KOLMI-52923 format. One line per field, with one value per residue (C-alpha): residue number from 1; residue in three letters; x, y, z. Coordinates in pm, 1 decimal. Example, Ala and Ser with C-alpha at 12.3 -4.5 7.8 and 13.67 -1.06 7.14 Angstrom:
<atoms>
num 1|2 $
residu Ala|Ser $
east 1230.0|1367.0 $
north -450.0|-106.0 $
up 780.0|714.0 $
</atoms>
This chain:
<atoms>
num 1|2|3|4|5|6|7|8|9|10|11|12|13|14|15|16|17|18|19|20|21|22|23|24|25|26|27|28|29|30|31|32|33|34|35|36|37|38|39|40|41|42|43|44|45|46|47|48|49|50|51|52|53|54|55|56|57|58|59|60|61|62|63|64|65|66|67|68|69|70|71|72|73|74 $
residu Met|Glu|Lys|Gln|Ser|Ile|Asn|Asp|Leu|Ile|Asn|Lys|Ala|Lys|Ser|Ser|Asn|Pro|Gln|Lys|Thr|Ile|Gln|Lys|Ile|Val|Pro|Ile|Ile|Ser|Lys|Glu|Ile|Glu|Glu|Val|Gln|Phe|Ser|Phe|Tyr|Leu|Glu|Lys|Glu|Leu|Leu|Lys|Lys|Leu|Lys|Leu|Lys|Ala|Leu|Gln|Gln|Glu|Ile|Ser|Met|Lys|Gln|Leu|Val|Asn|Asn|Ala|Ile|Lys|Ala|Phe|Ile|Glu $
east 346.6|391.8|642.0|420.5|132.2|367.3|471.2|111.8|72.2|372.1|219.1|-142.7|48.9|234.9|-66.0|-302.0|-331.9|-352.1|-544.3|-286.1|-345.8|-399.5|-300.9|-510.8|-316.8|-428.4|-307.9|-135.7|-371.9|-158.3|-157.2|-218.8|40.4|377.6|492.7|814.9|883.9|1020.5|1117.1|1170.6|1133.2|875.9|807.8|595.2|336.4|309.5|267.5|-17.9|-195.4|-158.9|-337.6|-592.8|-661.5|-672.0|-931.1|-1133.1|-1131.0|-1157.0|-875.7|-559.2|-229.5|-63.6|-324.8|-320.2|68.4|28.7|-239.2|-42.7|256.5|91.0|-71.3|268.1|437.4|167.7 $
north -2927.2|-2608.2|-2785.8|-3044.0|-2817.1|-2663.7|-2990.7|-3036.1|-2722.7|-2781.3|-3128.4|-2982.5|-2726.4|-2993.4|-3204.0|-2962.1|-2902.4|-2517.9|-2420.7|-2341.6|-1998.8|-2025.6|-1727.4|-1610.0|-1534.8|-1233.4|-1179.6|-805.7|-609.6|-478.7|-122.3|19.2|291.1|198.9|398.8|482.7|620.9|993.5|1185.9|1554.6|1845.2|2094.2|2427.1|2374.3|2626.7|2473.6|2138.2|2274.1|2418.8|2075.3|1899.0|2144.8|2143.0|1766.5|1767.4|2034.4|1844.4|1507.7|1339.2|1206.0|1417.9|1184.4|1246.3|1636.3|1631.5|1423.8|1621.9|1940.3|1791.5|1686.0|2012.5|2193.9|1970.2|1980.2 $
up 4074.3|3858.8|3661.8|3550.6|3474.6|3254.0|3082.4|3001.9|2822.5|2641.0|2548.6|2474.0|2256.1|2070.4|2021.3|1869.3|1509.1|1426.4|1105.8|835.2|687.9|306.5|97.0|-206.2|-491.4|-704.8|-1024.4|-1090.5|-1320.0|-1632.1|-1712.0|-2052.6|-2007.3|-1895.4|-1580.0|-1415.8|-1067.3|-1055.1|-734.7|-706.9|-444.4|-453.7|-295.8|33.9|-62.9|-405.6|-274.8|-56.3|-346.3|-555.5|-276.8|-259.6|-641.6|-642.2|-382.1|-572.9|-890.9|-708.6|-871.6|-742.5|-718.9|-960.2|-1222.2|-1163.5|-1234.3|-1505.6|-1682.9|-1616.1|-1777.8|-2062.8|-2112.8|-2101.0|-2342.8|-2582.3 $
</atoms>
């Protein structure tokens, strides 16, 4: 009896048509400035100060570092 109910479940699963997932294609927005990834190590306390400064100025750490490097170079 148990075997028959399992077969019934298998047949139901085979006969049902599950809805297919359709993926939405979103174009990548091209950036005005070409960027490259660069990794380096920072002192732990310096990183904490960097995070705090970014929060205070309400900008990303990436933007804060970019601004600092630009100011240093110019």
